[in-house]
PDB file of the backbone (N, CA, C, O) and the ligand in Angstrom, with CONECT records:
HET     ZN  A 101       1
ATOM      1  N   MET A   1      91.079  97.403 119.290  1.00  0.00           N
ATOM      2  CA  MET A   1      92.458  97.369 119.839  1.00  0.00           C
ATOM      3  C   MET A   1      93.131  96.006 119.564  1.00  0.00           C
ATOM      4  O   MET A   1      92.491  94.959 119.479  1.00  0.00           O
ATOM      5  N   THR A   2      94.415  96.095 119.437  1.00  0.00           N
ATOM      6  CA  THR A   2      95.129  94.869 119.141  1.00  0.00           C
ATOM      7  C   THR A   2      96.272  94.755 120.140  1.00  0.00           C
ATOM      8  O   THR A   2      96.994  95.724 120.377  1.00  0.00           O
ATOM      9  N   LYS A   3      96.437  93.562 120.731  1.00  0.00           N
ATOM     10  CA  LYS A   3      97.550  93.341 121.660  1.00  0.00           C
ATOM     11  C   LYS A   3      98.797  92.958 120.866  1.00  0.00           C
ATOM     12  O   LYS A   3      98.745  92.023 120.067  1.00  0.00           O
ATOM     13  N   VAL A   4      99.892  93.642 121.060  1.00  0.00           N
ATOM     14  CA  VAL A   4     101.099  93.470 120.341  1.00  0.00           C
ATOM     15  C   VAL A   4     102.314  93.372 121.240  1.00  0.00           C
ATOM     16  O   VAL A   4     102.251  93.683 122.429  1.00  0.00           O
ATOM     17  N   LYS A   5     103.411  92.939 120.665  1.00  0.00           N
ATOM     18  CA  LYS A   5     104.743  93.118 121.276  1.00  0.00           C
ATOM     19  C   LYS A   5     105.724  93.516 120.215  1.00  0.00           C
ATOM     20  O   LYS A   5     105.534  93.277 119.023  1.00  0.00           O
ATOM     21  N   ASN A   6     106.804  94.146 120.699  1.00  0.00           N
ATOM     22  CA  ASN A   6     107.808  94.522 119.743  1.00  0.00           C
ATOM     23  C   ASN A   6     108.573  93.320 119.192  1.00  0.00           C
ATOM     24  O   ASN A   6     108.747  92.310 119.873  1.00  0.00           O
ATOM     25  N   VAL A   7     109.023  93.451 117.948  1.00  0.00           N
ATOM     26  CA  VAL A   7     109.942  92.501 117.405  1.00  0.00           C
ATOM     27  C   VAL A   7     111.349  92.870 117.738  1.00  0.00           C
ATOM     28  O   VAL A   7     111.820  93.932 117.332  1.00  0.00           O
ATOM     29  N   ASN A   8     112.083  91.976 118.512  1.00  0.00           N
ATOM     30  CA  ASN A   8     113.412  92.348 118.964  1.00  0.00           C
ATOM     31  C   ASN A   8     114.343  92.513 117.842  1.00  0.00           C
ATOM     32  O   ASN A   8     114.376  91.707 116.912  1.00  0.00           O
ATOM     33  N   GLY A   9     115.129  93.586 117.918  1.00  0.00           N
ATOM     34  CA  GLY A   9     116.246  93.754 116.976  1.00  0.00           C
ATOM     35  C   GLY A   9     115.794  94.260 115.609  1.00  0.00           C
ATOM     36  O   GLY A   9     116.585  94.251 114.666  1.00  0.00           O
ATOM     37  N   SER A  10     114.546  94.700 115.477  1.00  0.00           N
ATOM     38  CA  SER A  10     114.031  94.918 114.124  1.00  0.00           C
ATOM     39  C   SER A  10     114.577  96.288 113.614  1.00  0.00           C
ATOM     40  O   SER A  10     114.385  96.608 112.441  1.00  0.00           O
ATOM     41  N   SER A  11     115.237  97.084 114.451  1.00  0.00           N
ATOM     42  CA  SER A  11     115.664  98.376 114.007  1.00  0.00           C
ATOM     43  C   SER A  11     116.757  98.217 112.927  1.00  0.00           C
ATOM     44  O   SER A  11     117.070  99.185 112.235  1.00  0.00           O
ATOM     45  N   ARG A  12     117.319  97.064 112.780  1.00  0.00           N
ATOM     46  CA  ARG A  12     118.387  96.850 111.828  1.00  0.00           C
ATOM     47  C   ARG A  12     117.812  96.684 110.363  1.00  0.00           C
ATOM     48  O   ARG A  12     118.548  96.709 109.376  1.00  0.00           O
ATOM     49  N   PHE A  13     116.517  96.521 110.301  1.00  0.00           N
ATOM     50  CA  PHE A  13     115.896  96.334 108.962  1.00  0.00           C
ATOM     51  C   PHE A  13     115.752  97.653 108.248  1.00  0.00           C
ATOM     52  O   PHE A  13     115.130  98.572 108.780  1.00  0.00           O
ATOM     53  N   GLU A  14     116.305  97.775 107.064  1.00  0.00           N
ATOM     54  CA  GLU A  14     116.147  98.967 106.361  1.00  0.00           C
ATOM     55  C   GLU A  14     114.745  99.144 105.816  1.00  0.00           C
ATOM     56  O   GLU A  14     114.031  98.166 105.592  1.00  0.00           O
ATOM     57  N   SER A  15     114.352 100.382 105.603  1.00  0.00           N
ATOM     58  CA  SER A  15     112.999 100.688 105.188  1.00  0.00           C
ATOM     59  C   SER A  15     112.892 100.190 103.697  1.00  0.00           C
ATOM     60  O   SER A  15     113.887 100.058 102.983  1.00  0.00           O
ATOM     61  N   PRO A  16     111.658  99.934 103.302  1.00  0.00           N
ATOM     62  CA  PRO A  16     111.472  99.407 101.927  1.00  0.00           C
ATOM     63  C   PRO A  16     111.899 100.415 100.881  1.00  0.00           C
ATOM     64  O   PRO A  16     111.936 101.626 101.100  1.00  0.00           O
ATOM     65  N   ALA A  17     112.218  99.844  99.730  1.00  0.00           N
ATOM     66  CA  ALA A  17     112.608 100.773  98.611  1.00  0.00           C
ATOM     67  C   ALA A  17     111.563 101.782  98.349  1.00  0.00           C
ATOM     68  O   ALA A  17     110.377 101.463  98.269  1.00  0.00           O
ATOM     69  N   GLY A  18     112.009 103.074  98.205  1.00  0.00           N
ATOM     70  CA  GLY A  18     111.092 104.131  97.908  1.00  0.00           C
ATOM     71  C   GLY A  18     110.596 104.874  99.167  1.00  0.00           C
ATOM     72  O   GLY A  18     109.839 105.838  99.053  1.00  0.00           O
ATOM     73  N   TYR A  19     111.011 104.436 100.344  1.00  0.00           N
ATOM     74  CA  TYR A  19     110.606 105.059 101.562  1.00  0.00           C
ATOM     75  C   TYR A  19     111.817 105.419 102.406  1.00  0.00           C
ATOM     76  O   TYR A  19     112.742 104.623 102.570  1.00  0.00           O
ATOM     77  N   ASP A  20     111.791 106.633 102.938  1.00  0.00           N
ATOM     78  CA  ASP A  20     112.926 106.978 103.682  1.00  0.00           C
ATOM     79  C   ASP A  20     112.943 106.327 105.107  1.00  0.00           C
ATOM     80  O   ASP A  20     114.002 106.029 105.659  1.00  0.00           O
ATOM     81  N   THR A  21     111.760 106.131 105.650  1.00  0.00           N
ATOM     82  CA  THR A  21     111.614 105.475 106.975  1.00  0.00           C
ATOM     83  C   THR A  21     110.403 104.555 106.929  1.00  0.00           C
ATOM     84  O   THR A  21     109.567 104.589 106.026  1.00  0.00           O
ATOM     85  N   TRP A  22     110.371 103.699 108.010  1.00  0.00           N
ATOM     86  CA  TRP A  22     109.209 102.838 108.169  1.00  0.00           C
ATOM     87  C   TRP A  22     107.977 103.653 108.499  1.00  0.00           C
ATOM     88  O   TRP A  22     106.853 103.243 108.210  1.00  0.00           O
ATOM     89  N   LEU A  23     108.188 104.790 109.096  1.00  0.00           N
ATOM     90  CA  LEU A  23     107.001 105.692 109.374  1.00  0.00           C
ATOM     91  C   LEU A  23     106.418 106.181 108.092  1.00  0.00           C
ATOM     92  O   LEU A  23     105.195 106.194 107.957  1.00  0.00           O
ATOM     93  N   ASP A  24     107.207 106.579 107.151  1.00  0.00           N
ATOM     94  CA  ASP A  24     106.740 106.969 105.781  1.00  0.00           C
ATOM     95  C   ASP A  24     105.948 105.820 105.204  1.00  0.00           C
ATOM     96  O   ASP A  24     104.836 106.006 104.710  1.00  0.00           O
ATOM     97  N   TYR A  25     106.493 104.689 105.263  1.00  0.00           N
ATOM     98  CA  TYR A  25     105.813 103.474 104.771  1.00  0.00           C
ATOM     99  C   TYR A  25     104.454 103.283 105.376  1.00  0.00           C
ATOM    100  O   TYR A  25     103.467 103.083 104.667  1.00  0.00           O
ATOM    101  N   TRP A  26     104.401 103.343 106.685  1.00  0.00           N
ATOM    102  CA  TRP A  26     103.089 103.220 107.393  1.00  0.00           C
ATOM    103  C   TRP A  26     102.078 104.262 106.888  1.00  0.00           C
ATOM    104  O   TRP A  26     100.930 103.959 106.563  1.00  0.00           O
ATOM    105  N   GLU A  27     102.569 105.495 106.843  1.00  0.00           N
ATOM    106  CA  GLU A  27     101.594 106.527 106.390  1.00  0.00           C
ATOM    107  C   GLU A  27     101.155 106.354 104.983  1.00  0.00           C
ATOM    108  O   GLU A  27     100.005 106.668 104.675  1.00  0.00           O
ATOM    109  N   ASP A  28     101.976 105.884 104.116  1.00  0.00           N
ATOM    110  CA  ASP A  28     101.547 105.669 102.751  1.00  0.00           C
ATOM    111  C   ASP A  28     100.548 104.517 102.592  1.00  0.00           C
ATOM    112  O   ASP A  28      99.581 104.622 101.838  1.00  0.00           O
ATOM    113  N   LYS A  29     100.794 103.430 103.304  1.00  0.00           N
ATOM    114  CA  LYS A  29      99.860 102.344 103.240  1.00  0.00           C
ATOM    115  C   LYS A  29      98.586 102.467 104.001  1.00  0.00           C
ATOM    116  O   LYS A  29      97.549 101.929 103.613  1.00  0.00           O
ATOM    117  N   SER A  30      98.674 103.217 105.148  1.00  0.00           N
ATOM    118  CA  SER A  30      97.482 103.399 105.940  1.00  0.00           C
ATOM    119  C   SER A  30      96.624 104.573 105.456  1.00  0.00           C
ATOM    120  O   SER A  30      95.444 104.674 105.792  1.00  0.00           O
ATOM    121  N   GLY A  31      97.231 105.445 104.672  1.00  0.00           N
ATOM    122  CA  GLY A  31      96.541 106.668 104.265  1.00  0.00           C
ATOM    123  C   GLY A  31      96.351 107.713 105.363  1.00  0.00           C
ATOM    124  O   GLY A  31      95.582 108.664 105.223  1.00  0.00           O
ATOM    125  N   LYS A  32      97.093 107.496 106.481  1.00  0.00           N
ATOM    126  CA  LYS A  32      96.966 108.369 107.614  1.00  0.00           C
ATOM    127  C   LYS A  32      98.256 109.114 107.836  1.00  0.00           C
ATOM    128  O   LYS A  32      99.286 108.755 107.266  1.00  0.00           O
ATOM    129  N   THR A  33      98.218 110.163 108.668  1.00  0.00           N
ATOM    130  CA  THR A  33      99.443 110.828 109.122  1.00  0.00           C
ATOM    131  C   THR A  33      99.687 110.542 110.606  1.00  0.00           C
ATOM    132  O   THR A  33      98.825 110.785 111.450  1.00  0.00           O
ATOM    133  N   ALA A  34     100.862 110.027 110.900  1.00  0.00           N
ATOM    134  CA  ALA A  34     101.175 109.686 112.220  1.00  0.00           C
ATOM    135  C   ALA A  34     101.328 110.878 113.094  1.00  0.00           C
ATOM    136  O   ALA A  34     102.067 111.794 112.735  1.00  0.00           O
ATOM    137  N   SER A  35     100.667 110.929 114.235  1.00  0.00           N
ATOM    138  CA  SER A  35     100.841 112.109 115.124  1.00  0.00           C
ATOM    139  C   SER A  35     100.929 111.783 116.577  1.00  0.00           C
ATOM    140  O   SER A  35     101.462 112.568 117.361  1.00  0.00           O
ATOM    141  N   VAL A  36     100.401 110.602 116.971  1.00  0.00           N
ATOM    142  CA  VAL A  36     100.527 110.200 118.339  1.00  0.00           C
ATOM    143  C   VAL A  36     100.999 108.726 118.416  1.00  0.00           C
ATOM    144  O   VAL A  36     100.808 107.924 117.502  1.00  0.00           O
ATOM    145  N   CYS A  37     101.610 108.440 119.542  1.00  0.00           N
ATOM    146  CA  CYS A  37     102.010 107.059 119.791  1.00  0.00           C
ATOM    147  C   CYS A  37     100.767 106.126 119.807  1.00  0.00           C
ATOM    148  O   CYS A  37      99.761 106.497 120.412  1.00  0.00           O
ATOM    149  N   SER A  38     100.798 104.955 119.180  1.00  0.00           N
ATOM    150  CA  SER A  38      99.650 104.142 119.021  1.00  0.00           C
ATOM    151  C   SER A  38      99.334 103.340 120.268  1.00  0.00           C
ATOM    152  O   SER A  38      98.239 102.787 120.375  1.00  0.00           O
ATOM    153  N   ALA A  39     100.240 103.261 121.192  1.00  0.00           N
ATOM    154  CA  ALA A  39     100.038 102.487 122.492  1.00  0.00           C
ATOM    155  C   ALA A  39      98.902 103.152 123.211  1.00  0.00           C
ATOM    156  O   ALA A  39      98.901 104.370 123.387  1.00  0.00           O
ATOM    157  N   THR A  40      97.921 102.361 123.636  1.00  0.00           N
ATOM    158  CA  THR A  40      96.727 103.002 124.284  1.00  0.00           C
ATOM    159  C   THR A  40      97.046 103.596 125.608  1.00  0.00           C
ATOM    160  O   THR A  40      96.297 104.455 126.072  1.00  0.00           O
ATOM    161  N   ASP A  41      98.140 103.187 126.271  1.00  0.00           N
ATOM    162  CA  ASP A  41      98.474 103.762 127.562  1.00  0.00           C
ATOM    163  C   ASP A  41      99.659 104.807 127.442  1.00  0.00           C
ATOM    164  O   ASP A  41     100.366 105.095 128.409  1.00  0.00           O
ATOM    165  N   CYS A  42      99.807 105.309 126.281  1.00  0.00           N
ATOM    166  CA  CYS A  42     100.863 106.332 126.061  1.00  0.00           C
ATOM    167  C   CYS A  42     100.316 107.469 125.304  1.00  0.00           C
ATOM    168  O   CYS A  42      99.568 107.278 124.345  1.00  0.00           O
ATOM    169  N   TYR A  43     100.674 108.697 125.713  1.00  0.00           N
ATOM    170  CA  TYR A  43     100.140 109.872 125.018  1.00  0.00           C
ATOM    171  C   TYR A  43     101.172 110.719 124.361  1.00  0.00           C
ATOM    172  O   TYR A  43     100.948 111.913 124.161  1.00  0.00           O
ATOM    173  N   THR A  44     102.276 110.162 124.021  1.00  0.00           N
ATOM    174  CA  THR A  44     103.347 110.880 123.414  1.00  0.00           C
ATOM    175  C   THR A  44     102.813 111.471 122.066  1.00  0.00           C
ATOM    176  O   THR A  44     102.287 110.728 121.237  1.00  0.00           O
ATOM    177  N   PHE A  45     102.945 112.745 121.866  1.00  0.00           N
ATOM    178  CA  PHE A  45     102.412 113.456 120.715  1.00  0.00           C
ATOM    179  C   PHE A  45     103.565 114.081 119.916  1.00  0.00           C
ATOM    180  O   PHE A  45     104.529 114.586 120.492  1.00  0.00           O
ATOM    181  N   GLY A  46     103.451 114.038 118.593  1.00  0.00           N
ATOM    182  CA  GLY A  46     104.375 114.699 117.756  1.00  0.00           C
ATOM    183  C   GLY A  46     105.050 113.727 116.821  1.00  0.00           C
ATOM    184  O   GLY A  46     105.692 112.765 117.245  1.00  0.00           O
ATOM    185  N   ARG A  47     104.892 114.000 115.520  1.00  0.00           N
ATOM    186  CA  ARG A  47     105.466 112.997 114.542  1.00  0.00           C
ATOM    187  C   ARG A  47     106.926 112.821 114.687  1.00  0.00           C
ATOM    188  O   ARG A  47     107.434 111.720 114.472  1.00  0.00           O
ATOM    189  N   ASN A  48     107.637 113.860 115.044  1.00  0.00           N
ATOM    190  CA  ASN A  48     109.130 113.738 115.138  1.00  0.00           C
ATOM    191  C   ASN A  48     109.558 112.866 116.330  1.00  0.00           C
ATOM    192  O   ASN A  48     110.734 112.532 116.470  1.00  0.00           O
ATOM    193  N   LYS A  49     108.596 112.506 117.179  1.00  0.00           N
ATOM    194  CA  LYS A  49     108.922 111.589 118.305  1.00  0.00           C
ATOM    195  C   LYS A  49     108.529 110.139 117.982  1.00  0.00           C
ATOM    196  O   LYS A  49     108.709 109.269 118.834  1.00  0.00           O
ATOM    197  N   LEU A  50     108.021 109.857 116.834  1.00  0.00           N
ATOM    198  CA  LEU A  50     107.558 108.543 116.461  1.00  0.00           C
ATOM    199  C   LEU A  50     108.455 107.840 115.492  1.00  0.00           C
ATOM    200  O   LEU A  50     109.192 108.462 114.726  1.00  0.00           O
ATOM    201  N   VAL A  51     108.385 106.519 115.534  1.00  0.00           N
ATOM    202  CA  VAL A  51     109.031 105.629 114.610  1.00  0.00           C
ATOM    203  C   VAL A  51     108.028 104.667 114.063  1.00  0.00           C
ATOM    204  O   VAL A  51     106.988 104.453 114.685  1.00  0.00           O
ATOM    205  N   GLY A  52     108.291 104.079 112.928  1.00  0.00           N
ATOM    206  CA  GLY A  52     107.381 102.996 112.437  1.00  0.00           C
ATOM    207  C   GLY A  52     107.983 101.730 113.042  1.00  0.00           C
ATOM    208  O   GLY A  52     108.988 101.212 112.554  1.00  0.00           O
ATOM    209  N   ALA A  53     107.375 101.256 114.077  1.00  0.00           N
ATOM    210  CA  ALA A  53     107.810 100.078 114.835  1.00  0.00           C
ATOM    211  C   ALA A  53     107.432  98.813 114.296  1.00  0.00           C
ATOM    212  O   ALA A  53     106.312  98.702 113.797  1.00  0.00           O
ATOM    213  N   HIS A  54     108.292  97.753 114.334  1.00  0.00           N
ATOM    214  CA  HIS A  54     107.888  96.409 113.994  1.00  0.00           C
ATOM    215  C   HIS A  54     107.290  95.763 115.209  1.00  0.00           C
ATOM    216  O   HIS A  54     107.893  95.747 116.282  1.00  0.00           O
ATOM    217  N   VAL A  55     106.046  95.206 115.030  1.00  0.00           N
ATOM    218  CA  VAL A  55     105.363  94.534 116.072  1.00  0.00           C
ATOM    219  C   VAL A  55     104.816  93.169 115.533  1.00  0.00           C
ATOM    220  O   VAL A  55     104.744  92.916 114.330  1.00  0.00           O
ATOM    221  N   GLN A  56     104.438  92.311 116.533  1.00  0.00           N
ATOM    222  CA  GLN A  56     103.738  91.128 116.194  1.00  0.00           C
ATOM    223  C   GLN A  56     102.483  91.100 117.056  1.00  0.00           C
ATOM    224  O   GLN A  56     102.463  91.619 118.172  1.00  0.00           O
ATOM    225  N   LYS A  57     101.425  90.476 116.508  1.00  0.00           N
ATOM    226  CA  LYS A  57     100.232  90.308 117.324  1.00  0.00           C
ATOM    227  C   LYS A  57     100.520  89.167 118.338  1.00  0.00           C
ATOM    228  O   LYS A  57     101.179  88.169 118.044  1.00  0.00           O
ATOM    229  N   VAL A  58      99.962  89.403 119.573  1.00  0.00           N
ATOM    230  CA  VAL A  58     100.262  88.468 120.649  1.00  0.00           C
ATOM    231  C   VAL A  58      99.306  87.268 120.622  1.00  0.00           C
ATOM    232  O   VAL A  58      99.716  86.150 120.936  1.00  0.00           O
ATOM    233  N   ASN A  59      98.086  87.476 120.264  1.00  0.00           N
ATOM    234  CA  ASN A  59      97.063  86.417 120.283  1.00  0.00           C
ATOM    235  C   ASN A  59      96.901  85.863 118.940  1.00  0.00           C
ATOM    236  O   ASN A  59      97.095  86.538 117.929  1.00  0.00           O
ATOM    237  N   GLY A  60      96.511  84.519 118.925  1.00  0.00           N
ATOM    238  CA  GLY A  60      96.264  83.914 117.678  1.00  0.00           C
ATOM    239  C   GLY A  60      97.468  83.293 117.018  1.00  0.00           C
ATOM    240  O   GLY A  60      98.512  83.107 117.642  1.00  0.00           O
ATOM    241  N   PHE A  61      97.315  82.975 115.756  1.00  0.00           N
ATOM    242  CA  PHE A  61      98.371  82.202 115.102  1.00  0.00           C
ATOM    243  C   PHE A  61      99.105  82.997 114.101  1.00  0.00           C
ATOM    244  O   PHE A  61      99.902  82.466 113.328  1.00  0.00           O
ATOM    245  N   ASP A  62      98.831  84.360 114.100  1.00  0.00           N
ATOM    246  CA  ASP A  62      99.374  85.231 113.166  1.00  0.00           C
ATOM    247  C   ASP A  62     100.832  85.674 113.626  1.00  0.00           C
ATOM    248  O   ASP A  62     100.960  86.506 114.523  1.00  0.00           O
ATOM    249  N   ASN A  63     101.914  85.106 112.998  1.00  0.00           N
ATOM    250  CA  ASN A  63     103.228  85.484 113.343  1.00  0.00           C
ATOM    251  C   ASN A  63     103.826  86.558 112.429  1.00  0.00           C
ATOM    252  O   ASN A  63     105.021  86.848 112.474  1.00  0.00           O
ATOM    253  N   SER A  64     102.940  87.144 111.587  1.00  0.00           N
ATOM    254  CA  SER A  64     103.441  88.195 110.660  1.00  0.00           C
ATOM    255  C   SER A  64     103.939  89.413 111.430  1.00  0.00           C
ATOM    256  O   SER A  64     103.570  89.663 112.578  1.00  0.00           O
ATOM    257  N   TRP A  65     104.765  90.128 110.763  1.00  0.00           N
ATOM    258  CA  TRP A  65     105.283  91.404 111.302  1.00  0.00           C
ATOM    259  C   TRP A  65     104.458  92.577 110.754  1.00  0.00           C
ATOM    260  O   TRP A  65     104.070  92.575 109.586  1.00  0.00           O
ATOM    261  N   TYR A  66     104.212  93.506 111.547  1.00  0.00           N
ATOM    262  CA  TYR A  66     103.445  94.713 111.182  1.00  0.00           C
ATOM    263  C   TYR A  66     104.206  95.989 111.565  1.00  0.00           C
ATOM    264  O   TYR A  66     105.065  95.978 112.447  1.00  0.00           O
ATOM    265  N   ILE A  67     103.878  97.048 110.901  1.00  0.00           N
ATOM    266  CA  ILE A  67     104.403  98.366 111.242  1.00  0.00           C
ATOM    267  C   ILE A  67     103.237  99.207 111.902  1.00  0.00           C
ATOM    268  O   ILE A  67     102.106  99.262 111.420  1.00  0.00           O
ATOM    269  N   VAL A  68     103.613  99.825 113.001  1.00  0.00           N
ATOM    270  CA  VAL A  68     102.631 100.745 113.647  1.00  0.00           C
ATOM    271  C   VAL A  68     103.441 101.865 114.250  1.00  0.00           C
ATOM    272  O   VAL A  68     104.567 101.635 114.691  1.00  0.00           O
ATOM    273  N   PRO A  69     102.887 103.112 114.285  1.00  0.00           N
ATOM    274  CA  PRO A  69     103.656 104.203 114.809  1.00  0.00           C
ATOM    275  C   PRO A  69     103.772 104.129 116.382  1.00  0.00           C
ATOM    276  O   PRO A  69     102.760 104.060 117.079  1.00  0.00           O
ATOM    277  N   LEU A  70     105.003 104.145 116.894  1.00  0.00           N
ATOM    278  CA  LEU A  70     105.240 104.150 118.347  1.00  0.00           C
ATOM    279  C   LEU A  70     106.271 105.211 118.708  1.00  0.00           C
ATOM    280  O   LEU A  70     107.119 105.550 117.882  1.00  0.00           O
ATOM    281  N   CYS A  71     106.216 105.718 119.880  1.00  0.00           N
ATOM    282  CA  CYS A  71     107.275 106.575 120.283  1.00  0.00           C
ATOM    283  C   CYS A  71     108.521 105.778 120.578  1.00  0.00           C
ATOM    284  O   CYS A  71     108.454 104.551 120.646  1.00  0.00           O
ATOM    285  N   ARG A  72     109.683 106.440 120.761  1.00  0.00           N
ATOM    286  CA  ARG A  72     110.898 105.703 120.941  1.00  0.00           C
ATOM    287  C   ARG A  72     110.814 104.886 122.237  1.00  0.00           C
ATOM    288  O   ARG A  72     111.340 103.773 122.285  1.00  0.00           O
ATOM    289  N   GLY A  73     110.189 105.391 123.254  1.00  0.00           N
ATOM    290  CA  GLY A  73     110.028 104.674 124.498  1.00  0.00           C
ATOM    291  C   GLY A  73     109.275 103.394 124.320  1.00  0.00           C
ATOM    292  O   GLY A  73     109.699 102.329 124.767  1.00  0.00           O
ATOM    293  N   CYS A  74     108.135 103.515 123.649  1.00  0.00           N
ATOM    294  CA  CYS A  74     107.297 102.331 123.451  1.00  0.00           C
ATOM    295  C   CYS A  74     107.953 101.336 122.510  1.00  0.00           C
ATOM    296  O   CYS A  74     107.691 100.136 122.587  1.00  0.00           O
ATOM    297  N   ASN A  75     108.819 101.839 121.608  1.00  0.00           N
ATOM    298  CA  ASN A  75     109.461 100.980 120.609  1.00  0.00           C
ATOM    299  C   ASN A  75     110.529 100.085 121.395  1.00  0.00           C
ATOM    300  O   ASN A  75     111.016  99.093 120.854  1.00  0.00           O
ATOM    301  N   ASN A  76     110.860 100.457 122.637  1.00  0.00           N
ATOM    302  CA  ASN A  76     111.818  99.661 123.411  1.00  0.00           C
ATOM    303  C   ASN A  76     111.160  98.878 124.499  1.00  0.00           C
ATOM    304  O   ASN A  76     111.813  98.269 125.346  1.00  0.00           O
ATOM    305  N   ARG A  77     109.815  98.903 124.461  1.00  0.00           N
ATOM    306  CA  ARG A  77     109.058  98.140 125.491  1.00  0.00           C
ATOM    307  C   ARG A  77     109.334  96.613 125.312  1.00  0.00           C
ATOM    308  O   ARG A  77     109.474  96.153 124.179  1.00  0.00           O
ATOM    309  N   THR A  78     109.408  95.866 126.367  1.00  0.00           N
ATOM    310  CA  THR A  78     109.494  94.436 126.243  1.00  0.00           C
ATOM    311  C   THR A  78     108.169  93.740 126.698  1.00  0.00           C
ATOM    312  O   THR A  78     108.048  92.522 126.570  1.00  0.00           O
ATOM    313  N   ASP A  79     107.228  94.474 127.200  1.00  0.00           N
ATOM    314  CA  ASP A  79     105.958  93.913 127.656  1.00  0.00           C
ATOM    315  C   ASP A  79     104.995  93.806 126.468  1.00  0.00           C
ATOM    316  O   ASP A  79     105.322  94.197 125.348  1.00  0.00           O
ATOM    317  N   GLU A  80     103.829  93.282 126.734  1.00  0.00           N
ATOM    318  CA  GLU A  80     102.750  93.281 125.714  1.00  0.00           C
ATOM    319  C   GLU A  80     101.828  94.403 125.994  1.00  0.00           C
ATOM    320  O   GLU A  80     101.508  94.679 127.150  1.00  0.00           O
ATOM    321  N   PHE A  81     101.373  95.089 124.917  1.00  0.00           N
ATOM    322  CA  PHE A  81     100.543  96.263 125.168  1.00  0.00           C
ATOM    323  C   PHE A  81      99.536  96.337 123.944  1.00  0.00           C
ATOM    324  O   PHE A  81      99.648  95.643 122.933  1.00  0.00           O
ATOM    325  N   TYR A  82      98.578  97.234 124.163  1.00  0.00           N
ATOM    326  CA  TYR A  82      97.504  97.379 123.185  1.00  0.00           C
ATOM    327  C   TYR A  82      97.815  98.609 122.312  1.00  0.00           C
ATOM    328  O   TYR A  82      98.305  99.625 122.805  1.00  0.00           O
ATOM    329  N   VAL A  83      97.537  98.500 121.086  1.00  0.00           N
ATOM    330  CA  VAL A  83      97.611  99.639 120.119  1.00  0.00           C
ATOM    331  C   VAL A  83      96.200  99.798 119.483  1.00  0.00           C
ATOM    332  O   VAL A  83      95.465  98.824 119.326  1.00  0.00           O
ATOM    333  N   ASP A  84      95.862 101.020 119.134  1.00  0.00           N
ATOM    334  CA  ASP A  84      94.584 101.243 118.514  1.00  0.00           C
ATOM    335  C   ASP A  84      94.777 101.977 117.171  1.00  0.00           C
ATOM    336  O   ASP A  84      94.068 102.925 116.832  1.00  0.00           O
ATOM    337  N   GLU A  85      95.734 101.499 116.467  1.00  0.00           N
ATOM    338  CA  GLU A  85      95.983 102.057 115.084  1.00  0.00           C
ATOM    339  C   GLU A  85      95.944 100.869 114.079  1.00  0.00           C
ATOM    340  O   GLU A  85      95.842  99.696 114.439  1.00  0.00           O
ATOM    341  N   VAL A  86      96.031 101.263 112.837  1.00  0.00           N
ATOM    342  CA  VAL A  86      96.076 100.357 111.706  1.00  0.00           C
ATOM    343  C   VAL A  86      97.466  99.644 111.757  1.00  0.00           C
ATOM    344  O   VAL A  86      98.501 100.303 111.855  1.00  0.00           O
ATOM    345  N   LEU A  87      97.463  98.346 111.692  1.00  0.00           N
ATOM    346  CA  LEU A  87      98.718  97.596 111.486  1.00  0.00           C
ATOM    347  C   LEU A  87      98.941  97.329 110.001  1.00  0.00           C
ATOM    348  O   LEU A  87      98.137  96.690 109.322  1.00  0.00           O
ATOM    349  N   VAL A  88     100.078  97.854 109.533  1.00  0.00           N
ATOM    350  CA  VAL A  88     100.400  97.705 108.164  1.00  0.00           C
ATOM    351  C   VAL A  88     101.407  96.550 108.026  1.00  0.00           C
ATOM    352  O   VAL A  88     102.464  96.590 108.654  1.00  0.00           O
ATOM    353  N   PRO A  89     101.104  95.536 107.226  1.00  0.00           N
ATOM    354  CA  PRO A  89     102.004  94.363 107.111  1.00  0.00           C
ATOM    355  C   PRO A  89     103.335  94.766 106.520  1.00  0.00           C
ATOM    356  O   PRO A  89     103.405  95.581 105.601  1.00  0.00           O
ATOM    357  N   VAL A  90     104.414  94.170 107.074  1.00  0.00           N
ATOM    358  CA  VAL A  90     105.773  94.365 106.584  1.00  0.00           C
ATOM    359  C   VAL A  90     105.809  93.616 105.164  1.00  0.00           C
ATOM    360  O   VAL A  90     105.225  92.538 105.052  1.00  0.00           O
ATOM    361  N   PRO A  91     106.451  94.150 104.149  1.00  0.00           N
ATOM    362  CA  PRO A  91     106.542  93.468 102.896  1.00  0.00           C
ATOM    363  C   PRO A  91     107.168  92.088 103.094  1.00  0.00           C
ATOM    364  O   PRO A  91     108.157  91.970 103.818  1.00  0.00           O
ATOM    365  N   SER A  92     106.624  91.052 102.476  1.00  0.00           N
ATOM    366  CA  SER A  92     107.062  89.704 102.801  1.00  0.00           C
ATOM    367  C   SER A  92     108.360  89.345 102.097  1.00  0.00           C
ATOM    368  O   SER A  92     108.866  88.238 102.282  1.00  0.00           O
ATOM    369  N   ASN A  93     108.928  90.271 101.275  1.00  0.00           N
ATOM    370  CA  ASN A  93     110.172  89.971 100.642  1.00  0.00           C
ATOM    371  C   ASN A  93     111.354  90.398 101.497  1.00  0.00           C
ATOM    372  O   ASN A  93     112.495  90.310 101.043  1.00  0.00           O
ATOM    373  N   LEU A  94     111.117  90.859 102.722  1.00  0.00           N
ATOM    374  CA  LEU A  94     112.200  91.290 103.529  1.00  0.00           C
ATOM    375  C   LEU A  94     112.652  90.113 104.486  1.00  0.00           C
ATOM    376  O   LEU A  94     113.583  90.281 105.274  1.00  0.00           O
TER     377      LEU A  94
HETATM  378 ZN    ZN A 101     104.567 105.554 123.402  1.00  0.00          ZN2+
END
């Protein structure tokens, strides 16, 4: 598990070239299909309820941004929470 927080205002970032959404990007890079919210205390199910959310790791010195599937509710959380999915790095050219 990884403790993360949402990156504020990240919804304004367009998805990378060649991808319709950040969720598509996450699925391609992770090799997985998003089906449930990655937050460990949330059980929202269904790909159409998920977005590819921008998060940062809370602990350590890693300030990089990552994509992880979250439901829209969790994408608006302001607290710190745990996810148990693959964190896919955001392309550094954004
Ligand atoms: Zn959720």
